[in-house]
ROLO-399794 format. One record per residue (C-alpha): residue number from 1; x, y, z. Coordinates in pm, whole numbers, plus 50000, padded with zeros to 5 digits. Last residue first. Layout:
% ROLO-399794
<seq=NUM | c1=X | c2=Y | c3=Z>
...
***
This chain:
% ROLO-399794
<seq=299 | c1=10893 | c2=52684 | c3=97178>
<seq=298 | c1=10645 | c2=52837 | c3=96943>
<seq=297 | c1=10632 | c2=52637 | c3=96628>
<seq=296 | c1=10800 | c2=52768 | c3=96314>
<seq=295 | c1=10954 | c2=52435 | c3=96227>
<seq=294 | c1=10793 | c2=52170 | c3=96450>
<seq=293 | c1=11021 | c2=52069 | c3=96737>
<seq=292 | c1=10820 | c2=52241 | c3=97009>
<seq=291 | c1=10516 | c2=52029 | c3=96937>
<seq=290 | c1=10691 | c2=51700 | c3=97024>
<seq=289 | c1=10544 | c2=51630 | c3=97369>
<seq=288 | c1=10196 | c2=51749 | c3=97276>
<seq=287 | c1=10192 | c2=51591 | c3=96932>
<seq=286 | c1=10064 | c2=51250 | c3=97033>
<seq=285 | c1=09777 | c2=51422 | c3=97213>
<seq=284 | c1=09612 | c2=51181 | c3=97455>
<seq=283 | c1=09291 | c2=51041 | c3=97309>
<seq=282 | c1=09219 | c2=51079 | c3=96942>
<seq=281 | c1=09430 | c2=51165 | c3=96641>
<seq=280 | c1=09245 | c2=51291 | c3=96338>
<seq=279 | c1=09092 | c2=51162 | c3=96020>
<seq=278 | c1=08843 | c2=51290 | c3=95771>
<seq=277 | c1=08822 | c2=51055 | c3=95479>
<seq=276 | c1=09011 | c2=51158 | c3=95167>
<seq=275 | c1=08861 | c2=51333 | c3=94869>
<seq=274 | c1=08965 | c2=51309 | c3=94507>
<seq=273 | c1=09124 | c2=51505 | c3=94226>
<seq=272 | c1=09270 | c2=51423 | c3=93890>
<seq=271 | c1=09453 | c2=51557 | c3=93587>
<seq=270 | c1=09609 | c2=51881 | c3=93705>
<seq=269 | c1=09715 | c2=51706 | c3=94021>
<seq=268 | c1=10059 | c2=51593 | c3=93914>
<seq=267 | c1=10110 | c2=51930 | c3=93745>
<seq=266 | c1=10178 | c2=52097 | c3=94077>
<seq=265 | c1=10075 | c2=52442 | c3=94194>
<seq=264 | c1=09712 | c2=52408 | c3=94089>
<seq=263 | c1=09594 | c2=52416 | c3=94446>
<seq=262 | c1=09862 | c2=52537 | c3=94686>
<seq=261 | c1=09827 | c2=52368 | c3=95025>
<seq=260 | c1=09649 | c2=52081 | c3=94857>
<seq=259 | c1=09287 | c2=52012 | c3=94947>
<seq=258 | c1=09222 | c2=51769 | c3=94667>
<seq=257 | c1=09305 | c2=51438 | c3=94830>
<seq=256 | c1=09493 | c2=51174 | c3=94630>
<seq=255 | c1=09349 | c2=50826 | c3=94668>
<seq=254 | c1=09469 | c2=50478 | c3=94739>
<seq=253 | c1=09301 | c2=50160 | c3=94852>
<seq=252 | c1=09462 | c2=49819 | c3=94831>
<seq=251 | c1=09607 | c2=49871 | c3=95179>
<seq=250 | c1=09268 | c2=49858 | c3=95346>
<seq=249 | c1=09183 | c2=49511 | c3=95223>
<seq=248 | c1=09538 | c2=49385 | c3=95276>
<seq=247 | c1=09516 | c2=49484 | c3=95645>
<seq=246 | c1=09781 | c2=49711 | c3=95790>
<seq=245 | c1=10082 | c2=49535 | c3=95935>
<seq=244 | c1=10087 | c2=49397 | c3=96288>
<seq=243 | c1=10276 | c2=49471 | c3=96609>
<seq=242 | c1=10214 | c2=49845 | c3=96604>
<seq=241 | c1=10330 | c2=50072 | c3=96888>
<seq=240 | c1=10685 | c2=50098 | c3=96761>
<seq=239 | c1=10704 | c2=49990 | c3=96396>
<seq=238 | c1=11006 | c2=49768 | c3=96334>
<seq=237 | c1=11110 | c2=49682 | c3=95980>
<seq=236 | c1=11353 | c2=49399 | c3=95904>
<seq=235 | c1=11584 | c2=49480 | c3=95613>
<seq=234 | c1=11874 | c2=49249 | c3=95693>
<seq=233 | c1=11989 | c2=49364 | c3=96034>
<seq=232 | c1=12344 | c2=49380 | c3=96168>
<seq=231 | c1=12265 | c2=49675 | c3=96394>
<seq=230 | c1=12276 | c2=49975 | c3=96163>
<seq=229 | c1=11944 | c2=50142 | c3=96244>
<seq=228 | c1=11740 | c2=50308 | c3=95974>
<seq=227 | c1=11494 | c2=50596 | c3=95937>
<seq=226 | c1=11433 | c2=50677 | c3=95571>
<seq=225 | c1=11390 | c2=51048 | c3=95499>
<seq=224 | c1=11271 | c2=51153 | c3=95152>
<seq=223 | c1=11304 | c2=51433 | c3=94898>
<seq=222 | c1=11169 | c2=51464 | c3=94544>
<seq=221 | c1=11272 | c2=51711 | c3=94274>
<seq=220 | c1=11071 | c2=51859 | c3=93986>
<seq=219 | c1=11289 | c2=52079 | c3=93765>
<seq=218 | c1=11195 | c2=51882 | c3=93453>
<seq=217 | c1=11327 | c2=51610 | c3=93223>
<seq=216 | c1=11632 | c2=51515 | c3=93429>
<seq=215 | c1=11437 | c2=51451 | c3=93749>
<seq=214 | c1=11638 | c2=51481 | c3=94070>
<seq=213 | c1=11541 | c2=51221 | c3=94328>
<seq=212 | c1=11698 | c2=51317 | c3=94662>
<seq=211 | c1=11726 | c2=51043 | c3=94923>
<seq=210 | c1=11824 | c2=51085 | c3=95288>
<seq=209 | c1=11928 | c2=50774 | c3=95478>
<seq=208 | c1=11872 | c2=50855 | c3=95843>
<seq=207 | c1=12073 | c2=50704 | c3=96128>
<seq=206 | c1=12030 | c2=50496 | c3=96445>
<seq=205 | c1=12305 | c2=50264 | c3=96562>
<seq=204 | c1=12641 | c2=50200 | c3=96405>
<seq=203 | c1=12801 | c2=50316 | c3=96082>
<seq=202 | c1=13152 | c2=50226 | c3=95969>
<seq=201 | c1=13060 | c2=50171 | c3=95606>
<seq=200 | c1=12767 | c2=50324 | c3=95422>
<seq=199 | c1=12549 | c2=50066 | c3=95244>
<seq=198 | c1=12691 | c2=49936 | c3=94919>
<seq=197 | c1=12473 | c2=49976 | c3=94615>
<seq=196 | c1=12237 | c2=49772 | c3=94399>
<seq=195 | c1=11952 | c2=49934 | c3=94207>
<seq=194 | c1=11575 | c2=49915 | c3=94191>
<seq=193 | c1=11290 | c2=50134 | c3=94070>
<seq=192 | c1=10972 | c2=49993 | c3=94210>
<seq=191 | c1=10614 | c2=49896 | c3=94146>
<seq=190 | c1=10414 | c2=49757 | c3=94440>
<seq=189 | c1=10228 | c2=50082 | c3=94511>
<seq=188 | c1=10106 | c2=50085 | c3=94151>
<seq=187 | c1=10021 | c2=50408 | c3=93968>
<seq=186 | c1=10242 | c2=50319 | c3=93673>
<seq=185 | c1=10330 | c2=49956 | c3=93621>
<seq=184 | c1=10574 | c2=49704 | c3=93761>
<seq=183 | c1=10948 | c2=49677 | c3=93745>
<seq=182 | c1=11205 | c2=49953 | c3=93721>
<seq=181 | c1=11553 | c2=49994 | c3=93585>
<seq=180 | c1=11776 | c2=50272 | c3=93720>
<seq=179 | c1=11798 | c2=50603 | c3=93533>
<seq=178 | c1=12094 | c2=50750 | c3=93720>
<seq=177 | c1=12212 | c2=50620 | c3=94057>
<seq=176 | c1=12409 | c2=50816 | c3=94315>
<seq=175 | c1=12573 | c2=50663 | c3=94622>
<seq=174 | c1=12736 | c2=50765 | c3=94951>
<seq=173 | c1=12621 | c2=51117 | c3=94873>
<seq=172 | c1=12868 | c2=51390 | c3=94968>
<seq=171 | c1=12881 | c2=51627 | c3=95264>
<seq=170 | c1=12761 | c2=51381 | c3=95528>
<seq=169 | c1=12427 | c2=51482 | c3=95670>
<seq=168 | c1=12362 | c2=51645 | c3=96009>
<seq=167 | c1=12502 | c2=51975 | c3=95879>
<seq=166 | c1=12206 | c2=51983 | c3=95641>
<seq=165 | c1=11964 | c2=51995 | c3=95930>
<seq=164 | c1=11736 | c2=51739 | c3=96094>
<seq=163 | c1=11541 | c2=51877 | c3=96390>
<seq=162 | c1=11673 | c2=51739 | c3=96721>
<seq=161 | c1=11582 | c2=51410 | c3=96889>
<seq=160 | c1=11771 | c2=51201 | c3=96633>
<seq=159 | c1=12095 | c2=51378 | c3=96739>
<seq=158 | c1=12386 | c2=51328 | c3=96500>
<seq=157 | c1=12690 | c2=51157 | c3=96652>
<seq=156 | c1=12817 | c2=50999 | c3=96333>
<seq=155 | c1=12701 | c2=51191 | c3=96029>
<seq=154 | c1=12366 | c2=51121 | c3=95866>
<seq=153 | c1=12351 | c2=50939 | c3=95536>
<seq=152 | c1=12309 | c2=51065 | c3=95180>
<seq=151 | c1=12160 | c2=50905 | c3=94871>
<seq=150 | c1=12133 | c2=51080 | c3=94534>
<seq=149 | c1=11880 | c2=50938 | c3=94286>
<seq=148 | c1=11921 | c2=51060 | c3=93929>
<seq=147 | c1=11657 | c2=51118 | c3=93664>
<seq=146 | c1=11426 | c2=50973 | c3=93405>
<seq=145 | c1=11050 | c2=50966 | c3=93466>
<seq=144 | c1=10798 | c2=50702 | c3=93575>
<seq=143 | c1=10482 | c2=50787 | c3=93770>
<seq=142 | c1=10416 | c2=50607 | c3=94097>
<seq=141 | c1=10780 | c2=50507 | c3=94060>
<seq=140 | c1=10836 | c2=50360 | c3=94409>
<seq=139 | c1=11197 | c2=50343 | c3=94517>
<seq=138 | c1=11396 | c2=50028 | c3=94587>
<seq=137 | c1=11749 | c2=49982 | c3=94714>
<seq=136 | c1=11914 | c2=49644 | c3=94672>
<seq=135 | c1=12188 | c2=49626 | c3=94932>
<seq=134 | c1=12552 | c2=49526 | c3=94960>
<seq=133 | c1=12666 | c2=49543 | c3=95320>
<seq=132 | c1=12892 | c2=49817 | c3=95457>
<seq=131 | c1=12679 | c2=49877 | c3=95767>
<seq=130 | c1=12416 | c2=49609 | c3=95821>
<seq=129 | c1=12051 | c2=49718 | c3=95815>
<seq=128 | c1=11737 | c2=49740 | c3=96030>
<seq=127 | c1=11455 | c2=49952 | c3=95888>
<seq=126 | c1=11271 | c2=50187 | c3=96126>
<seq=125 | c1=10915 | c2=50308 | c3=96172>
<seq=124 | c1=10954 | c2=50642 | c3=96353>
<seq=123 | c1=10988 | c2=50617 | c3=96731>
<seq=122 | c1=11325 | c2=50786 | c3=96784>
<seq=121 | c1=11165 | c2=51123 | c3=96722>
<seq=120 | c1=11228 | c2=51451 | c3=96546>
<seq=119 | c1=10917 | c2=51604 | c3=96385>
<seq=118 | c1=10990 | c2=51667 | c3=96017>
<seq=117 | c1=10718 | c2=51423 | c3=95912>
<seq=116 | c1=10456 | c2=51653 | c3=96063>
<seq=115 | c1=10557 | c2=51922 | c3=95812>
<seq=114 | c1=10426 | c2=51715 | c3=95520>
<seq=113 | c1=10162 | c2=51968 | c3=95411>
<seq=112 | c1=10079 | c2=51916 | c3=95047>
<seq=111 | c1=10171 | c2=52133 | c3=94748>
<seq=110 | c1=10440 | c2=52357 | c3=94899>
<seq=109 | c1=10691 | c2=52097 | c3=95016>
<seq=108 | c1=10992 | c2=52215 | c3=95217>
<seq=107 | c1=11121 | c2=51867 | c3=95145>
<seq=106 | c1=10907 | c2=51734 | c3=95428>
<seq=105 | c1=11197 | c2=51527 | c3=95561>
<seq=104 | c1=11445 | c2=51810 | c3=95509>
<seq=103 | c1=11238 | c2=52077 | c3=95682>
<seq=102 | c1=11444 | c2=52140 | c3=95997>
<seq=101 | c1=11714 | c2=52319 | c3=95801>
<seq=100 | c1=11558 | c2=52495 | c3=95504>
<seq=99 | c1=11536 | c2=52331 | c3=95159>
<seq=98 | c1=11706 | c2=52569 | c3=94914>
<seq=97 | c1=12034 | c2=52655 | c3=95086>
<seq=96 | c1=12127 | c2=52289 | c3=95106>
<seq=95 | c1=11944 | c2=52080 | c3=94844>
<seq=94 | c1=11876 | c2=52181 | c3=94485>
<seq=93 | c1=11802 | c2=51915 | c3=94224>
<seq=92 | c1=11599 | c2=52154 | c3=94011>
<seq=91 | c1=11361 | c2=52203 | c3=94306>
<seq=90 | c1=11095 | c2=52410 | c3=94130>
<seq=89 | c1=10823 | c2=52144 | c3=94147>
<seq=88 | c1=10930 | c2=52071 | c3=94503>
<seq=87 | c1=10845 | c2=51727 | c3=94626>
<seq=86 | c1=10723 | c2=51496 | c3=94898>
<seq=85 | c1=10454 | c2=51348 | c3=94673>
<seq=84 | c1=10480 | c2=50968 | c3=94717>
<seq=83 | c1=10310 | c2=50953 | c3=95059>
<seq=82 | c1=10010 | c2=51136 | c3=94914>
<seq=81 | c1=09751 | c2=50946 | c3=95120>
<seq=80 | c1=09968 | c2=50986 | c3=95428>
<seq=79 | c1=10062 | c2=51351 | c3=95373>
<seq=78 | c1=09696 | c2=51433 | c3=95315>
<seq=77 | c1=09596 | c2=51289 | c3=95652>
<seq=76 | c1=09667 | c2=51595 | c3=95865>
<seq=75 | c1=09972 | c2=51811 | c3=95932>
<seq=74 | c1=10049 | c2=51808 | c3=96303>
<seq=73 | c1=09798 | c2=51551 | c3=96425>
<seq=72 | c1=09886 | c2=51307 | c3=96150>
<seq=71 | c1=10259 | c2=51359 | c3=96205>
<seq=70 | c1=10215 | c2=51299 | c3=96578>
<seq=69 | c1=10029 | c2=50976 | c3=96503>
<seq=68 | c1=10309 | c2=50866 | c3=96270>
<seq=67 | c1=10560 | c2=50931 | c3=96549>
<seq=66 | c1=10352 | c2=50747 | c3=96809>
<seq=65 | c1=10284 | c2=50437 | c3=96595>
<seq=64 | c1=09920 | c2=50338 | c3=96641>
<seq=63 | c1=09821 | c2=50520 | c3=96326>
<seq=62 | c1=09457 | c2=50544 | c3=96216>
<seq=61 | c1=09440 | c2=50693 | c3=95866>
<seq=60 | c1=09095 | c2=50608 | c3=95739>
<seq=59 | c1=09031 | c2=50336 | c3=95482>
<seq=58 | c1=08760 | c2=50167 | c3=95688>
<seq=57 | c1=08984 | c2=49878 | c3=95792>
<seq=56 | c1=09248 | c2=50126 | c3=95907>
<seq=55 | c1=09549 | c2=50251 | c3=95713>
<seq=54 | c1=09839 | c2=50337 | c3=95944>
<seq=53 | c1=10111 | c2=50081 | c3=95869>
<seq=52 | c1=10163 | c2=50142 | c3=95498>
<seq=51 | c1=10097 | c2=50514 | c3=95514>
<seq=50 | c1=10345 | c2=50559 | c3=95800>
<seq=49 | c1=10592 | c2=50340 | c3=95611>
<seq=48 | c1=10566 | c2=50543 | c3=95290>
<seq=47 | c1=10569 | c2=50887 | c3=95455>
<seq=46 | c1=10863 | c2=50807 | c3=95679>
<seq=45 | c1=11063 | c2=50661 | c3=95392>
<seq=44 | c1=11112 | c2=50289 | c3=95347>
<seq=43 | c1=11452 | c2=50126 | c3=95323>
<seq=42 | c1=11342 | c2=49987 | c3=95092>
<seq=41 | c1=11039 | c2=50182 | c3=94969>
<seq=40 | c1=11182 | c2=50528 | c3=94901>
<seq=39 | c1=10921 | c2=50761 | c3=94752>
<seq=38 | c1=10763 | c2=50834 | c3=94417>
<seq=37 | c1=10569 | c2=51064 | c3=94193>
<seq=36 | c1=10647 | c2=51191 | c3=93849>
<seq=35 | c1=10387 | c2=51397 | c3=93675>
<seq=34 | c1=10065 | c2=51288 | c3=93509>
<seq=33 | c1=09933 | c2=51485 | c3=93216>
<seq=32 | c1=09607 | c2=51672 | c3=93189>
<seq=31 | c1=09242 | c2=51576 | c3=93176>
<seq=30 | c1=08965 | c2=51656 | c3=93420>
<seq=29 | c1=08932 | c2=51326 | c3=93600>
<seq=28 | c1=08710 | c2=51329 | c3=93909>
<seq=27 | c1=08733 | c2=51070 | c3=94183>
<seq=26 | c1=08437 | c2=51016 | c3=94408>
<seq=25 | c1=08420 | c2=50972 | c3=94783>
<seq=24 | c1=08693 | c2=50825 | c3=95004>
<seq=23 | c1=08436 | c2=50704 | c3=95253>
<seq=22 | c1=08290 | c2=50491 | c3=94975>
<seq=21 | c1=08598 | c2=50267 | c3=94993>
<seq=20 | c1=08616 | c2=50010 | c3=94715>
<seq=19 | c1=08446 | c2=50223 | c3=94450>
<seq=18 | c1=08664 | c2=50525 | c3=94523>
<seq=17 | c1=08976 | c2=50312 | c3=94521>
<seq=16 | c1=08871 | c2=50154 | c3=94193>
<seq=15 | c1=08836 | c2=50497 | c3=94035>
<seq=14 | c1=09175 | c2=50600 | c3=94169>
<seq=13 | c1=09354 | c2=50302 | c3=94029>
<seq=12 | c1=09485 | c2=50034 | c3=94259>
<seq=11 | c1=09773 | c2=50013 | c3=94501>
<seq=10 | c1=09919 | c2=49667 | c3=94523>
<seq=9 | c1=10009 | c2=49510 | c3=94853>
<seq=8 | c1=10355 | c2=49372 | c3=94871>
<seq=7 | c1=10324 | c2=48998 | c3=94828>
<seq=6 | c1=10579 | c2=48964 | c3=94552>
<seq=5 | c1=10810 | c2=49185 | c3=94758>
<seq=4 | c1=10804 | c2=48943 | c3=95050>
<seq=3 | c1=10842 | c2=48647 | c3=94817>
<seq=2 | c1=11160 | c2=48806 | c3=94684>
<seq=1 | c1=11185 | c2=48934 | c3=94328>
***
């Protein structure tokens, strides 16, 4: 494991999070089983990188990145604290025809509101890569389950300033990986599935790597957008509007808010509940310019 990965900030248990940050209130366990959770870490998904670079010293979500700020204003802080829960419990591996165009990055999720992460922008946190290079992909297993990861990439000439649709992705995955190994424990932001694969060849400039994690032991399916630029990079992450990473003290905290869009709809939250601090964008509206791109928004 690289030094950078060794120093990735660990998430801690929900009880510890509540004790560390009083603003996050108490955590209540009511029994029940944990479900799979996870998100792309390298290259990082929108939810993962916005969470990673938006946590303030007080545990509140305080993004300086314009795209993350727009996501916060559009759909609230739950999508940040639940960065690993972009899922459909009834997904069964389905993609086109199931997840609507314009909702790929939110996975058409019905448990938490991730609609803000569908907003098209060239200012999302971005990972720099080299087309055709061999790469170790990592994906957080907040809860471990067997399944297959399918990875797609956008077609040449796609428009990053338009809502992402299925026609914007190449027809077939450039790689699929079944039951990869993982390192670390459950409920740990540093844990990761990992596998080696070749990055798509012949790509230049800005693209999205779209990952679908299809569980083989249930119908639950996860979806994630990772913004990348093929410019000869080696995994460097740029975060427009933010020159520094979130503090280690803030990044150790994690909690799962209770106000899901459909309470009781997902078995992941049958066993625990918590509260997140109130958070909202301040100053000039980050969403004002991008409002028209939200699915269902008046335009």
